[in-house]
C-alpha positions in Angstrom: 0.1 0.1 0.3 1.8 3.2 -0.9 1.8 5.4 2.2 0.6 8.9 1.5 2.2 11.8 1.3 1.9 14.5 3.0 2.4 18.2 1.1 4.8 20.8 2.1 3.6 22.9 5.0 1.4 26.2 3.5 2.7 29.5 4.7 1.0 30.4 8.0 -1.1 33.5 6.1 -0.2 36.7 3.3 -0.7 39.0 6.7 -2.1 39.2 10.3 -5.2 39.8 9.2 -6.1 36.9 6.8 -4.0 34.5 9.9 -6.6 35.9 12.7 -9.8 35.6 9.8 -8.5 32.1 9.3 -8.3 30.9 12.5 -11.7 32.2 13.2 -13.2 30.0 10.7 -11.1 27.0 12.4 -12.5 27.9 15.3 -16.1 27.7 14.3 -15.4 24.2 12.9 -13.4 23.1 15.8 -16.8 23.9 18.2 -18.9 21.7 15.3 -18.7 18.4 15.2 -15.7 17.1 13.8 -16.2 15.2 10.7 -13.4 12.8 11.3 -10.5 12.3 13.4 -8.1 13.4 11.2 -9.9 16.6 9.5 -9.4 17.2 13.4 -6.3 17.3 13.8 -5.6 18.7 10.5 -7.7 22.1 11.6 -6.0 22.0 15.0 -2.2 21.9 13.5 -3.5 25.0 11.2 -4.9 26.4 14.0 -1.6 26.1 16.1 0.2 27.2 12.9 -1.6 30.7 12.1 -1.6 31.5 16.2 1.9 31.2 16.2 2.6 33.7 13.2 -0.6 35.8 14.8 1.7 36.3 18.0 4.9 36.2 16.4 3.0 39.3 13.8 2.0 40.8 17.2 5.8 41.0 18.7 7.0 42.0 15.6 4.5 45.2 15.6 5.5 45.6 19.4 9.3 45.9 18.7 8.8 48.2 15.8 6.5 50.8 18.1 9.5 50.3 20.6 11.4 51.8 18.4 9.2 54.3 17.1 8.5 55.5 20.4 12.3 55.6 21.4 12.9 57.7 18.8 10.2 60.1 19.7 11.8 60.5 22.8 15.0 60.9 21.8 13.5 63.4 19.4 11.7 65.2 22.2 14.9 65.6 24.6 16.8 67.0 21.9 14.7 69.5 21.5 13.8 70.4 25.4 17.4 71.1 25.8 17.4 73.1 22.3 15.0 75.2 24.1 16.5 75.4 27.3 20.1 76.6 25.8 17.9 79.2 24.0 16.2 80.9 26.8 20.0 80.8 28.0 21.7 82.6 25.4 21.2 86.8 25.2 18.8 87.7 23.4 18.9 90.4 20.3 15.5 91.9 22.0 17.3 94.0 24.6 17.9 96.8 22.3 14.0 97.0 21.9 12.2 98.3 25.3 8.3 99.3 25.6 7.8 101.6 28.2 
């Protein structure tokens, strides 16, 4: 009897949104009565792959947000130090006085 070759694993998804949508569909299917044990296991395995993809996508997004936030804070600090140093410098407006 020839052995059944398993096809190479398909990529989890093209995007986080696609993975989340497919994962929701699999959850709905798993909540219903399964048609067979093999199908149940295949759906569960696919769901695990999608969940892992979503978690990795969220971790990557968090890292990017942390980088952006750090850059923003660095820029804010340098802007504040420039503002405070300009306050210490004498102003050329001393010649103009209102009585």
